[in-house]
Backbone as CSV, one residue per row, in Angstrom:
resi,resn,N_x,N_y,N_z,CA_x,CA_y,CA_z,C_x,C_y,C_z
1,MET,14.834,11.782,0.093,14.945,10.700,0.840,14.869,9.596,0.133
2,SER,15.888,8.766,0.338,15.728,7.563,-0.072,15.401,6.321,0.850
3,SER,14.615,5.530,0.655,13.837,4.240,1.467,14.587,3.069,1.084
4,VAL,14.880,1.882,2.041,15.487,0.898,1.664,14.277,-0.344,1.857
5,ILE,12.913,0.343,1.871,11.881,-0.439,2.130,10.772,0.425,1.094
6,ASP,10.038,-0.900,0.280,8.992,-0.191,-0.317,8.073,-1.575,-0.809
7,LEU,7.189,-1.220,-0.396,5.792,-1.989,-0.205,4.919,-1.925,-1.297
8,HIS,5.282,-1.374,-2.365,3.678,-1.190,-2.807,4.414,-1.066,-4.352
9,SER,4.069,-1.805,-5.313,4.596,-1.844,-6.721,4.034,-2.578,-7.610
10,HIS,3.923,-2.043,-8.970,3.408,-2.787,-10.297,4.191,-2.885,-11.450
11,SER,3.993,-4.365,-11.387,4.736,-4.261,-12.811,3.656,-4.532,-14.461
12,THR,4.480,-5.515,-15.484,3.469,-5.544,-16.516,2.148,-6.563,-16.517
13,ILE,2.320,-7.250,-15.416,1.305,-8.260,-15.075,-0.004,-7.399,-14.637
14,SER,0.051,-6.297,-14.061,-1.240,-5.403,-14.067,-0.575,-4.080,-14.775
15,ASP,-0.637,-2.832,-14.221,-0.706,-1.844,-15.125,0.446,-1.304,-14.456
16,GLY,1.626,-1.712,-14.446,2.999,-1.030,-14.544,3.681,-0.758,-15.995
17,LEU,4.987,-0.317,-16.275,5.673,-0.318,-17.218,6.829,-1.356,-17.397
18,LEU,6.986,-1.804,-16.109,8.471,-2.628,-16.244,7.986,-4.031,-15.956
19,THR,8.622,-4.971,-16.291,8.370,-6.425,-16.374,8.946,-6.906,-14.499
20,PRO,8.104,-7.793,-14.596,9.064,-8.143,-13.033,10.474,-7.974,-12.749
21,PHE,10.928,-8.643,-13.375,12.496,-8.437,-13.825,12.928,-7.310,-13.692
22,GLU,12.656,-6.133,-14.490,13.250,-5.100,-14.494,12.286,-4.550,-13.642
23,LEU,11.308,-4.613,-12.693,11.038,-4.015,-11.380,12.175,-3.845,-10.590
24,VAL,12.447,-5.093,-10.261,13.659,-5.465,-9.188,14.763,-5.121,-9.755
25,GLN,15.410,-4.770,-11.009,16.266,-4.267,-11.486,16.512,-2.822,-10.877
26,ARG,15.399,-2.366,-11.131,15.730,-0.777,-10.872,15.028,-0.623,-9.331
27,ALA,14.491,-1.633,-8.365,14.765,-1.434,-7.438,15.789,-1.244,-6.564
28,THR,16.487,-2.572,-6.858,18.271,-2.436,-6.644,18.775,-1.565,-7.051
29,ALA,18.528,-1.120,-8.010,19.312,0.425,-8.466,19.254,1.309,-7.604
30,GLN,17.856,1.562,-6.945,17.477,2.433,-6.194,17.717,2.548,-5.024
31,GLY,18.416,1.422,-4.615,18.891,1.108,-3.019,17.895,0.579,-2.497
32,VAL,16.985,0.124,-2.890,15.566,-0.564,-2.070,16.026,-2.221,-1.886
33,ARG,16.078,-2.521,-0.656,16.892,-3.650,0.144,15.324,-4.885,0.388
34,VAL,14.430,-4.192,0.537,13.098,-4.790,0.598,11.576,-4.412,0.015
35,LEU,11.268,-5.399,-1.189,10.461,-5.087,-2.213,9.260,-5.688,-2.194
36,ALA,8.276,-5.214,-2.436,6.720,-6.199,-2.318,6.344,-5.835,-3.600
37,LEU,6.142,-6.765,-4.548,5.269,-6.738,-6.038,3.847,-6.899,-5.490
38,THR,3.244,-6.170,-5.747,1.814,-5.712,-5.354,0.659,-5.562,-6.688
39,ASP,0.910,-6.664,-7.759,0.081,-6.264,-9.028,-1.373,-6.405,-8.604
40,HIS,-2.216,-5.658,-9.060,-3.709,-5.395,-8.946,-4.057,-7.084,-9.272
41,ASP,-4.886,-7.900,-8.701,-5.555,-8.452,-8.865,-5.047,-10.032,-9.267
42,ASP,-3.821,-9.814,-9.429,-3.161,-10.746,-9.868,-1.410,-11.522,-9.289
43,VAL,-0.931,-12.402,-9.314,0.039,-12.962,-8.451,1.132,-14.018,-9.566
44,ALA,0.739,-13.530,-10.594,1.528,-14.144,-11.845,2.854,-13.777,-12.144
45,GLY,3.060,-12.541,-11.513,4.527,-12.177,-11.545,5.623,-12.477,-10.500
46,LEU,4.701,-12.998,-9.486,6.067,-13.098,-8.067,6.905,-14.124,-8.167
47,ASP,6.592,-15.312,-9.176,8.182,-16.231,-9.414,9.106,-15.097,-10.131
48,GLU,8.896,-14.654,-11.303,9.682,-14.065,-11.885,10.303,-13.083,-10.804
49,ALA,9.541,-12.384,-10.457,10.411,-11.134,-9.124,11.051,-11.679,-8.211
50,ARG,10.894,-12.877,-7.540,11.548,-13.767,-6.710,12.771,-14.098,-7.336
51,ALA,12.692,-14.589,-8.561,13.866,-15.039,-9.093,15.060,-14.218,-9.086
52,ALA,14.803,-13.017,-9.611,15.302,-11.561,-9.586,15.957,-11.254,-8.639
53,ALA,15.010,-11.145,-7.591,15.337,-10.688,-6.171,16.568,-11.404,-5.596
54,THR,16.226,-12.935,-5.807,17.435,-13.658,-5.143,18.848,-13.312,-5.809
55,GLY,18.760,-13.129,-7.489,19.948,-13.095,-8.364,20.369,-11.623,-7.538
56,ALA,19.513,-10.613,-7.276,19.942,-9.199,-7.139,20.372,-9.034,-5.662
57,GLY,20.124,-10.096,-4.517,20.299,-10.012,-3.532,19.780,-8.952,-2.344
58,ILE,18.446,-8.830,-2.794,17.220,-8.305,-2.310,16.303,-9.141,-1.654
59,ALA,15.322,-8.598,-0.922,14.309,-9.622,-0.213,12.872,-9.300,-0.647
60,LEU,12.101,-10.047,-1.689,11.182,-9.912,-2.079,9.789,-10.205,-1.403
61,VAL,9.219,-9.455,-1.176,8.116,-9.847,-0.260,6.661,-10.279,-1.160
62,ASP,5.973,-11.188,-1.152,4.872,-11.790,-2.089,4.045,-10.874,-1.541
63,GLY,3.207,-10.196,-2.695,2.132,-9.153,-2.351,1.072,-9.263,-3.823
64,VAL,-0.025,-8.774,-3.560,-1.079,-8.382,-4.284,-2.042,-6.725,-3.747
65,GLU,-2.573,-6.494,-4.920,-3.576,-5.430,-4.448,-4.879,-5.739,-4.939
66,ILE,-5.668,-5.907,-4.142,-7.054,-6.330,-4.428,-8.272,-5.389,-4.491
67,SER,-8.797,-5.235,-5.815,-9.607,-4.114,-6.156,-10.997,-4.625,-5.168
68,ALA,-11.578,-3.847,-4.355,-12.624,-4.233,-3.664,-13.521,-3.341,-3.016
69,SER,-15.017,-3.546,-3.155,-15.771,-2.388,-2.806,-16.684,-2.372,-1.447
70,TRP,-16.426,-0.972,-1.085,-16.788,-0.633,0.251,-17.593,0.674,-0.068
71,ASN,-18.577,0.550,0.459,-20.030,1.337,0.438,-20.120,2.226,-0.826
72,LYS,-20.535,1.186,-2.038,-20.540,1.646,-2.900,-19.248,2.162,-3.926
73,ARG,-18.264,2.085,-3.339,-17.035,3.118,-3.515,-16.091,1.823,-3.727
74,SER,-15.026,2.014,-4.763,-13.705,1.339,-4.924,-12.696,1.632,-4.218
75,VAL,-12.363,0.613,-3.561,-10.913,0.637,-2.663,-10.016,-0.391,-2.746
76,HIS,-8.842,-0.278,-2.841,-7.818,-1.221,-2.690,-7.364,-1.642,-1.633
77,ILE,-7.132,-2.881,-1.549,-6.395,-3.458,0.058,-5.355,-4.231,-0.953
78,VAL,-4.058,-3.898,0.119,-3.000,-4.317,-0.502,-2.644,-5.888,0.658
79,GLY,-2.107,-6.901,-0.142,-1.878,-8.118,0.859,-0.124,-8.287,0.849
80,LEU,0.424,-8.286,1.931,1.745,-8.077,2.094,1.883,-9.926,2.927
81,ARG,2.868,-10.692,2.047,3.550,-11.612,2.932,2.509,-12.562,2.573
82,ILE,1.709,-12.633,1.563,0.530,-13.709,1.252,1.001,-15.204,1.033
83,ASN,0.323,-15.994,0.791,0.777,-17.203,-0.089,0.128,-17.427,-1.434
84,PRO,0.769,-17.098,-2.322,0.358,-17.003,-3.790,-0.034,-17.983,-4.277
85,ALA,0.025,-19.227,-3.445,-0.289,-20.376,-3.994,-1.991,-20.415,-3.439
86,TYR,-2.273,-20.150,-2.243,-3.641,-20.130,-1.494,-4.572,-19.885,-2.242
87,GLU,-5.513,-21.386,-2.628,-6.512,-21.468,-3.618,-7.542,-20.586,-3.365
88,PRO,-8.132,-20.471,-2.136,-9.229,-19.170,-2.341,-8.994,-17.828,-2.818
89,LEU,-7.374,-17.642,-2.579,-7.166,-16.126,-2.837,-7.145,-16.664,-4.140
90,ARG,-6.583,-17.117,-5.021,-6.487,-17.290,-6.453,-7.718,-17.325,-7.258
91,ASP,-8.851,-18.047,-6.547,-9.871,-18.194,-7.270,-10.541,-16.754,-6.738
92,GLY,-10.711,-15.946,-5.966,-10.852,-15.007,-5.606,-10.415,-13.669,-6.558
93,LEU,-9.224,-13.778,-7.266,-8.602,-13.116,-7.956,-8.957,-13.175,-9.342
94,ALA,-9.234,-14.674,-9.819,-9.735,-15.105,-10.793,-10.904,-14.341,-11.241
95,ALA,-11.778,-14.132,-10.100,-13.572,-13.826,-10.304,-13.283,-12.447,-10.637
96,ILE,-12.268,-11.584,-9.712,-12.213,-10.402,-10.163,-11.360,-9.952,-11.468
97,ARG,-10.892,-10.768,-11.930,-10.385,-10.620,-13.292,-11.221,-10.968,-14.826
98,ALA,-12.186,-11.915,-13.924,-13.114,-12.112,-15.248,-13.816,-10.674,-15.533
99,GLY,-14.096,-10.005,-14.629,-15.173,-8.699,-15.007,-14.585,-7.743,-15.480
100,ARG,-12.883,-7.796,-15.488,-12.595,-6.549,-16.143,-12.640,-6.348,-17.606
101,SER,-12.909,-7.088,-18.617,-12.797,-7.413,-19.906,-14.174,-6.886,-20.311
102,GLU,-15.605,-7.127,-19.425,-16.720,-6.776,-20.061,-16.579,-4.996,-19.339
103,ARG,-16.011,-4.818,-18.378,-16.066,-3.230,-18.035,-15.121,-2.792,-19.134
104,ALA,-14.132,-3.231,-19.854,-13.206,-2.642,-20.561,-14.298,-2.223,-21.988
105,MET,-15.102,-3.123,-22.189,-16.168,-2.765,-23.183,-16.814,-1.651,-22.995
106,ARG,-17.161,-1.661,-22.268,-17.908,-0.605,-21.673,-17.577,0.754,-21.639
107,ILE,-16.610,0.980,-21.068,-15.624,2.122,-21.010,-15.280,2.743,-22.559
108,ALA,-15.067,1.603,-23.270,-15.067,2.057,-24.864,-16.125,2.526,-25.535
109,ALA,-17.436,1.859,-25.028,-18.513,2.125,-25.679,-18.898,3.470,-25.181
110,GLU,-18.694,3.895,-23.886,-18.776,5.413,-23.367,-18.170,6.285,-23.979
111,LEU,-16.582,6.117,-24.063,-15.356,6.929,-24.831,-16.019,7.272,-26.269
112,GLU,-16.870,6.236,-27.311,-17.009,5.964,-28.557,-17.990,7.079,-28.642
113,LYS,-18.827,7.309,-27.731,-19.844,8.043,-27.296,-20.030,9.657,-27.828
114,ILE,-18.676,10.166,-27.060,-17.869,11.418,-26.948,-17.050,11.463,-28.345
115,GLY,-16.894,10.594,-29.261,-15.894,10.498,-30.328,-14.513,10.157,-30.604
116,ILE,-14.361,9.227,-29.260,-12.850,8.790,-28.873,-13.059,7.217,-29.594
117,LEU,-12.750,6.692,-30.750,-12.671,5.644,-31.260,-11.453,4.599,-31.337
118,GLY,-11.408,3.267,-31.114,-10.691,2.695,-31.234,-10.082,2.159,-29.778
119,SER,-10.664,2.799,-29.011,-10.056,2.846,-27.870,-10.014,1.250,-26.961
120,LEU,-10.586,0.775,-27.285,-10.621,-0.860,-26.858,-9.411,-1.826,-27.425
121,GLU,-9.341,-1.417,-28.553,-8.295,-2.056,-29.498,-6.908,-1.246,-28.735
122,GLY,-7.105,-0.065,-28.526,-5.764,0.647,-28.150,-5.448,0.216,-27.046
123,ALA,-6.345,0.232,-26.101,-6.074,-0.156,-24.639,-5.296,-1.439,-24.454
124,TYR,-6.092,-2.257,-25.148,-5.124,-3.922,-25.228,-3.788,-3.948,-25.757
125,ALA,-3.737,-2.905,-26.466,-2.237,-2.813,-27.473,-1.139,-2.429,-25.830
126,TYR,-1.777,-2.128,-24.929,-0.875,-1.441,-23.789,-0.693,-2.531,-22.840
127,ALA,-1.645,-3.330,-22.711,-1.820,-4.230,-21.698,-0.918,-5.688,-21.941
128,ALA,0.090,-5.937,-20.958,1.067,-6.795,-21.669,0.196,-8.259,-20.932
129,ASN,-0.788,-7.883,-20.098,-1.502,-9.133,-19.563,-2.626,-8.365,-19.857
130,PRO,-3.895,-9.389,-20.735,-4.827,-8.462,-21.157,-6.053,-9.059,-20.280
131,GLY,-5.355,-10.017,-19.011,-6.801,-10.479,-17.972,-6.893,-9.217,-16.936
132,ILE,-5.841,-7.841,-16.946,-5.739,-7.326,-15.967,-6.017,-5.664,-16.567
133,ILE,-6.979,-5.796,-17.970,-7.236,-4.750,-18.671,-7.622,-3.422,-17.570
134,SER,-6.694,-2.300,-17.464,-7.820,-1.431,-16.400,-7.731,0.280,-17.103
135,ARG,-8.271,0.938,-16.398,-8.189,2.306,-17.330,-6.772,2.970,-17.176
136,THR,-5.689,2.420,-16.466,-4.804,2.970,-16.934,-4.179,2.903,-18.449
137,HIS,-4.457,1.647,-19.024,-4.393,1.050,-20.373,-5.163,2.046,-21.003
138,PHE,-6.331,2.165,-20.841,-6.812,3.280,-21.735,-6.450,4.758,-21.518
139,ALA,-5.863,5.066,-20.314,-5.298,6.799,-20.163,-3.778,6.332,-21.305
140,ARG,-3.167,5.441,-20.986,-2.219,5.543,-22.045,-2.097,5.671,-23.488
141,PHE,-3.205,4.810,-24.101,-3.650,4.871,-25.229,-4.234,6.156,-25.452
142,LEU,-4.852,7.124,-24.942,-5.264,8.534,-25.058,-4.192,9.505,-24.859
143,VAL,-3.141,9.142,-24.340,-1.837,9.959,-24.246,-1.369,10.076,-25.249
144,ALA,-1.263,8.606,-25.784,-0.263,8.111,-27.592,-0.916,9.085,-28.054
145,LYS,-2.404,8.914,-28.438,-3.159,9.528,-29.759,-2.993,11.025,-29.386
146,GLY,-2.314,11.964,-28.325,-2.323,12.914,-28.020,-3.888,14.044,-28.008
147,ILE,-5.030,13.227,-27.499,-5.923,13.768,-26.355,-5.584,14.215,-25.501
148,VAL,-5.059,13.937,-24.464,-4.292,14.559,-23.595,-2.930,14.578,-23.499
149,LYS,-2.295,15.379,-22.344,-0.795,14.959,-22.448,-0.171,14.202,-21.502
150,ASP,-0.680,13.760,-20.247,-0.342,12.829,-19.273,-1.514,11.676,-18.914
151,THR,-1.167,10.846,-18.375,-2.197,9.696,-17.552,-2.949,10.345,-16.438
152,ARG,-2.276,11.041,-15.713,-3.071,11.702,-14.656,-4.033,12.461,-15.123
153,THR,-3.980,13.412,-16.159,-5.096,14.065,-16.670,-6.131,13.183,-17.645
154,VAL,-5.840,11.823,-18.033,-7.013,11.616,-18.571,-7.726,11.131,-17.333
155,PHE,-7.241,10.511,-16.451,-8.057,10.225,-15.302,-9.336,11.402,-15.039
156,LYS,-8.265,12.305,-14.579,-9.549,13.357,-14.230,-10.516,13.865,-15.051
157,LYS,-9.747,13.939,-16.616,-10.802,14.490,-17.422,-12.094,13.577,-18.082
158,TYR,-11.476,12.191,-18.243,-12.416,11.061,-18.497,-12.376,9.595,-17.706
159,LEU,-11.950,9.305,-16.938,-12.221,8.143,-16.410,-12.383,7.898,-14.676
160,VAL,-12.632,8.765,-13.944,-12.712,9.079,-12.677,-14.630,9.264,-12.689
161,LYS,-15.131,9.014,-11.419,-16.921,9.203,-11.278,-17.129,10.468,-12.142
162,GLY,-18.531,10.270,-12.749,-18.694,12.037,-13.135,-18.425,12.211,-14.596
163,LYS,-17.157,11.470,-15.042,-16.855,11.837,-16.246,-17.085,11.041,-17.213
164,PRO,-17.082,11.207,-18.334,-17.668,10.710,-19.485,-17.035,8.733,-19.647
165,GLY,-16.028,8.620,-19.421,-15.819,7.307,-19.749,-15.301,6.480,-18.388
166,TYR,-16.047,6.889,-17.278,-15.874,6.163,-16.282,-17.243,5.167,-16.136
167,VAL,-16.924,4.018,-15.853,-17.967,2.842,-15.752,-17.850,1.884,-14.336
168,GLU,-19.388,2.161,-13.684,-18.927,1.420,-12.456,-18.882,0.114,-12.487
169,HIS,-18.467,-0.749,-11.178,-17.943,-1.996,-11.522,-18.244,-2.437,-10.366
170,ARG,-18.421,-3.533,-9.881,-18.676,-4.339,-8.306,-17.131,-5.044,-8.591
171,TRP,-16.001,-4.747,-7.604,-15.407,-5.307,-7.150,-15.591,-6.463,-6.133
172,ALA,-14.237,-7.293,-5.821,-14.590,-8.209,-4.423,-15.212,-7.339,-3.481
173,ASP,-15.995,-8.269,-2.678,-16.552,-7.909,-1.489,-15.657,-7.662,-0.431
174,PHE,-15.863,-6.340,0.217,-14.610,-5.831,1.020,-14.238,-6.950,1.713
175,ALA,-14.975,-7.616,2.891,-14.767,-8.489,3.690,-13.786,-9.464,3.189
176,ASN,-14.427,-9.838,1.883,-13.868,-10.848,1.338,-12.389,-11.259,1.397
177,ALA,-12.206,-9.779,0.309,-10.708,-9.443,0.157,-9.890,-9.297,1.141
178,ILE,-10.533,-9.321,2.115,-9.403,-9.021,3.715,-9.457,-10.358,4.249
179,GLY,-10.081,-11.290,4.359,-10.555,-12.467,4.434,-9.210,-13.442,3.705
180,TRP,-9.198,-13.620,2.560,-8.579,-14.036,1.245,-7.193,-14.048,2.128
181,ILE,-7.011,-12.550,2.154,-5.239,-12.322,2.719,-4.676,-13.105,3.951
182,ARG,-5.978,-12.669,4.759,-5.448,-13.163,6.158,-5.552,-14.772,5.748
183,ALA,-6.466,-15.602,5.558,-6.574,-16.626,5.471,-5.210,-17.652,4.674
184,SER,-4.346,-16.601,3.479,-3.333,-16.842,3.032,-2.323,-17.073,4.015
185,GLY,-2.665,-16.260,5.008,-1.323,-15.957,5.998,-0.336,-14.314,6.078
186,GLY,-1.061,-13.832,4.998,-0.599,-12.510,4.861,-1.281,-11.373,5.653
187,ILE,-0.868,-10.123,5.650,-1.127,-9.210,6.099,-2.180,-7.591,5.297
188,ALA,-3.441,-7.648,5.758,-4.365,-6.754,5.039,-3.949,-5.198,5.027
189,VAL,-3.606,-4.482,4.317,-2.935,-3.459,4.280,-4.067,-2.461,3.158
190,LEU,-4.684,-1.472,4.069,-5.442,-0.306,3.435,-4.634,0.635,2.453
191,ALA,-4.661,0.332,1.243,-3.949,1.196,0.574,-4.352,2.769,0.387
192,HIS,-3.326,3.539,-0.061,-3.461,4.660,-0.215,-5.034,5.378,0.171
193,PRO,-5.061,5.614,1.248,-6.336,6.077,2.017,-6.696,7.412,1.557
194,GLY,-5.673,8.619,1.571,-5.784,9.572,1.218,-6.413,9.827,-0.250
195,ARG,-6.247,8.733,-1.038,-6.569,8.922,-2.650,-8.552,8.907,-2.590
196,TYR,-9.088,8.662,-1.943,-10.349,8.201,-1.865,-11.257,9.071,-1.959
197,ASP,-10.562,10.571,-1.475,-11.634,11.943,-1.545,-12.573,11.613,-0.669
198,LEU,-12.503,11.068,0.721,-13.751,10.855,1.668,-13.982,12.307,2.839
199,GLY,-14.658,12.512,2.968,-14.877,13.634,4.054,-14.570,12.805,5.541
200,ARG,-13.932,13.238,6.245,-13.976,12.979,7.868,-14.830,11.616,8.192
201,THR,-16.192,11.829,7.960,-16.837,10.803,8.719,-16.785,9.566,7.770
202,ASN,-16.553,9.638,6.529,-16.594,8.362,5.958,-15.494,7.796,5.948
203,LEU,-14.169,8.690,6.037,-12.834,7.958,6.056,-12.772,7.367,7.727
204,ASP,-13.085,8.151,8.307,-13.487,7.281,9.848,-14.322,6.105,9.877
205,SER,-15.322,5.943,9.187,-16.283,4.751,8.694,-15.301,3.664,7.857
206,LEU,-14.605,3.963,6.848,-13.855,3.005,6.239,-12.816,2.601,6.943
207,ILE,-12.056,3.088,7.923,-10.870,2.618,8.682,-11.651,1.939,9.766
208,ALA,-12.665,2.210,10.411,-13.171,1.343,11.584,-14.066,0.188,10.716
209,ASP,-14.290,-0.076,9.732,-14.862,-1.190,8.523,-13.642,-1.881,8.931
210,PHE,-12.668,-1.436,8.001,-11.396,-2.389,7.881,-10.661,-2.927,8.879
211,LYS,-10.819,-2.238,10.068,-10.255,-2.510,11.050,-11.539,-3.909,11.725
212,GLU,-12.346,-3.693,11.503,-13.656,-4.481,12.337,-13.627,-6.097,11.772
213,VAL,-13.322,-6.024,10.109,-13.038,-7.311,9.560,-12.121,-7.822,9.441
214,GLY,-10.826,-7.444,10.263,-9.646,-8.169,9.944,-8.522,-7.491,9.561
215,GLY,-8.610,-6.068,8.815,-7.434,-5.369,8.387,-6.261,-5.093,9.640
216,GLU,-5.398,-5.342,9.175,-4.388,-5.002,10.264,-3.288,-3.688,10.142
217,ALA,-3.051,-3.281,8.982,-2.335,-2.278,8.630,-2.706,-0.896,7.698
218,ILE,-1.956,0.185,7.529,-2.783,0.895,6.807,-1.616,1.837,6.175
219,GLU,-1.589,2.195,4.805,-0.346,2.967,4.125,-0.734,4.165,4.415
220,VAL,0.374,4.807,5.137,1.043,6.152,5.921,1.596,6.784,4.845
221,VAL,2.905,6.334,4.547,3.450,6.588,3.288,3.100,6.304,2.124
222,THR,2.903,7.070,1.136,2.746,6.297,-0.035,2.722,7.184,-1.225
223,GLY,2.753,6.975,-2.382,3.692,7.805,-3.214,2.718,9.627,-3.408
224,ASN,1.386,8.948,-3.685,0.436,10.648,-3.887,-0.128,11.088,-2.165
225,HIS,0.034,10.728,-1.402,0.305,11.284,-0.096,1.183,12.296,-0.052
226,THR,0.634,13.499,0.878,0.896,15.076,1.035,1.847,14.620,2.172
227,ALA,2.808,15.417,2.743,3.383,15.654,4.071,2.619,15.481,5.033
228,GLU,1.318,16.603,4.946,0.393,16.599,6.056,-0.407,15.123,6.086
229,GLN,-0.877,14.735,4.865,-1.200,13.298,5.030,-0.902,12.139,5.830
230,PHE,0.875,12.066,5.433,1.835,11.547,6.373,1.344,11.608,7.595
231,ILE,1.185,12.658,8.344,0.746,12.618,9.822,-0.542,12.302,10.072
232,GLN,-1.429,12.763,9.163,-2.990,12.213,9.592,-2.987,11.120,9.427
233,PHE,-2.280,9.984,8.659,-2.503,8.856,8.589,-1.551,8.356,9.652
234,ALA,-0.894,8.453,10.012,0.150,8.072,11.025,-0.822,7.722,12.448
235,ASN,-1.527,9.079,12.398,-2.144,9.398,13.756,-3.493,8.241,13.680
236,TYR,-3.979,8.199,12.176,-4.824,7.446,12.318,-4.420,5.713,12.958
237,ALA,-3.582,5.450,12.368,-2.907,4.203,12.521,-2.710,4.155,14.221
238,ARG,-2.264,5.212,14.522,-2.216,5.145,16.539,-3.658,5.198,16.750
239,GLU,-4.626,5.797,16.186,-5.807,5.864,17.091,-6.662,4.400,16.707
240,PHE,-6.396,3.898,15.809,-7.004,2.415,15.302,-6.179,1.202,15.567
241,ASN,-4.997,1.136,16.041,-3.957,0.372,16.861,-3.880,-0.253,15.329
242,LEU,-3.329,0.098,14.116,-2.743,-0.182,13.025,-1.576,-0.307,12.998
243,LEU,-0.944,-1.292,12.022,0.447,-0.882,11.889,0.571,-0.031,10.475
244,ALA,1.498,0.707,10.166,1.850,1.599,9.287,2.884,0.934,8.182
245,SER,2.219,1.317,6.943,3.006,0.808,5.669,3.710,1.976,4.968
246,CYS,4.639,1.221,4.063,4.791,2.595,3.503,5.476,1.875,2.041
247,GLY,4.871,2.563,0.707,5.171,2.039,-0.671,5.014,3.265,-1.585
248,SER,5.975,3.154,-2.642,5.750,4.212,-3.582,4.410,4.135,-4.405
249,ASP,4.047,2.986,-4.447,3.103,2.687,-5.491,3.307,2.791,-7.002
250,PHE,4.554,2.661,-7.383,5.219,2.914,-8.335,4.517,1.965,-9.661
251,HIS,4.592,2.712,-10.737,4.192,2.218,-12.060,5.080,2.373,-13.061
252,GLY,5.894,3.065,-13.219,6.738,3.261,-13.952,7.093,4.941,-14.321
253,VAL,8.457,4.769,-14.605,9.137,6.360,-14.456,8.175,7.199,-15.431
254,GLY,7.674,8.296,-14.845,6.703,9.421,-15.573,5.669,9.116,-15.500
255,GLU,5.105,8.260,-14.700,3.406,7.510,-14.307,3.292,7.627,-12.854
256,SER,4.304,7.855,-12.362,4.236,7.901,-10.608,4.588,8.670,-10.190
257,TYR,3.810,9.096,-8.708,4.184,10.423,-7.985,5.487,9.896,-7.568
258,ARG,5.781,8.813,-7.119,7.477,9.147,-6.326,8.112,7.254,-7.258
259,ASP,9.243,7.451,-7.457,10.012,6.245,-7.885,10.091,5.450,-6.834
260,LEU,10.603,4.763,-7.371,10.895,2.810,-6.188,12.079,3.544,-4.874
261,GLY,11.852,3.349,-4.163,12.881,4.001,-2.773,12.658,5.105,-2.605
262,ARG,12.260,5.935,-3.231,12.366,7.588,-2.846,11.257,7.985,-1.965
263,LEU,11.108,7.312,-0.726,9.773,7.666,0.322,10.761,8.331,1.403
264,PRO,9.568,9.265,2.083,10.226,9.662,3.461,10.047,8.764,4.351
265,ALA,10.602,8.651,5.664,10.407,7.721,6.599,9.290,7.787,7.167
266,LEU,8.698,6.705,7.800,7.259,7.088,8.366,7.259,7.627,9.789
267,PRO,6.254,8.700,10.130,6.523,9.380,11.270,6.771,8.624,12.464
268,SER,7.286,9.626,13.390,7.600,8.626,14.453,6.410,8.226,15.360
269,GLY,6.675,7.193,16.375,5.513,6.629,16.902,4.682,5.812,16.458
270,CYS,4.895,5.391,14.962,4.064,4.376,14.281,4.767,2.960,14.266
271,LYS,4.240,2.056,14.256,4.288,0.665,14.478,4.705,0.317,13.166
272,PRO,5.895,-0.067,12.686,5.813,-0.594,11.034,5.722,-1.915,10.758
273,VAL,4.631,-1.896,9.685,4.207,-3.197,9.362,5.219,-4.606,9.392
274,TRP,6.538,-4.202,9.088,7.668,-5.225,9.092,7.924,-5.515,10.757
275,HIS,7.551,-4.751,11.774,8.423,-4.793,12.876,8.940,-6.008,13.280
276,ASN,8.613,-7.368,13.113,8.428,-8.518,13.408,8.963,-9.614,12.123
277,TRP,9.457,-8.769,10.747,9.482,-9.711,9.778,10.981,-10.294,10.005
278,PRO,11.256,-11.506,9.453,12.722,-12.024,9.209,13.426,-11.315,8.263
279,GLU,12.611,-10.905,7.342,13.494,-10.243,5.998,14.389,-8.828,6.756
280,MET,13.644,-8.328,7.619,14.617,-7.028,8.246,15.426,-7.630,9.433
281,SER,16.802,-7.784,9.061,17.900,-8.054,9.511,18.107,-6.487,10.644
282,PRO,19.161,-7.129,11.822,19.045,-6.175,12.743,19.655,-4.675,11.985
283,GLU,20.524,-4.809,11.348,21.040,-4.102,10.565,20.242,-3.157,9.877
284,LEU,19.506,-4.027,8.817,18.570,-3.314,8.350,17.431,-2.415,8.797
285,ALA,16.837,-3.008,9.782,16.109,-2.505,10.860,16.546,-1.151,11.711
286,GLU,17.777,-1.098,11.534,18.467,0.187,12.439,18.377,0.939,11.341
287,HIS,18.590,0.404,10.160,18.844,1.786,9.249,17.601,2.266,8.821
288,VAL,16.722,1.837,8.829,14.737,2.170,8.548,14.887,2.930,9.722
289,GLY,15.363,2.289,11.052,14.970,3.018,12.433,15.569,4.640,12.546
290,ARG,16.883,4.689,11.639,17.540,5.832,11.927,16.732,6.879,10.661
291,LYS,15.759,6.390,9.954,15.342,7.187,9.312,13.669,7.484,9.668
292,SER,13.449,7.244,10.701,12.225,7.354,11.320,11.689,8.328,12.170
293,GLU,12.621,9.524,12.276,12.494,10.668,13.223,11.850,11.512,12.174
294,ALA,10.674,12.101,12.759,9.590,12.657,11.948,8.701,13.055,12.911
295,PRO,8.418,14.553,12.961,7.367,14.905,14.130,5.922,14.500,13.959
296,SER,5.297,14.279,15.005,3.968,14.182,15.181,2.944,15.177,15.055
297,ALA,1.744,14.858,14.798,0.831,16.194,14.895,-0.551,15.441,15.179
298,ALA,-1.593,16.500,15.709,-2.796,16.146,15.639,-3.475,15.764,14.412
299,ARG,-4.465,14.600,14.461,-4.951,14.619,13.010,-5.920,15.957,12.190
300,VAL,-5.577,15.570,11.139,-6.220,16.702,10.351,-7.510,16.376,9.403
């Protein structure tokens, strides 16, 4: 199913495979009419994306995805309709980026202990923006070396908690990240909540804490959520009075669970995060609404 709105995507400014210009081109070709560029911890791609979107006749939503720490876990907060020039936001993002190079060196050292050499230089070769060096860049290096078959396998085998290449890192304070987004005029969205592998109690606590410190929306439909999770998080949105967002979390062809604009509709009964956006013309809103009929169910 195609979708005209996609509010979570990445470019080469962080760990995507396409430049901001190329990302907008692909989104346009996929039928997307409203696109948010939400690079990790950096807003440097927004000007290029905006120029491309203007030329393509689609609406660009200024966004970012902030890496934050909650209860000793890493979680991601998407900011939509932010002001990328807001100084406290820019300063906060710069502080997050400053810690990435040190973490990269520590990841490389851990991989070297198990016989994987040259990973630091190898990862940087895949980072168009060295300031946002990430585990994804290490994953691409390991795939290119033939050590594993794809990036998802790299994460499962080497780069998640408990695996030999995983390194703990303290990201932005959870409340601060949400505060930067809100103070810049943006909407704070809890990204891909189904990805955090939390039990019911911890998931309830995360969403409650998010709401308490000013979070306004939750990603209901996103790339790695299952159909059951669409319903689960739609019900969370209703229970906690949060707006519902959707986004592919697109990084590149072959590395993403879903392509740009290839999203099912929000389940019925959700209030979309875009319900009052001027980008959503009546015609476009009606088009999205026609796709919004999906069954509801009890939370699982």
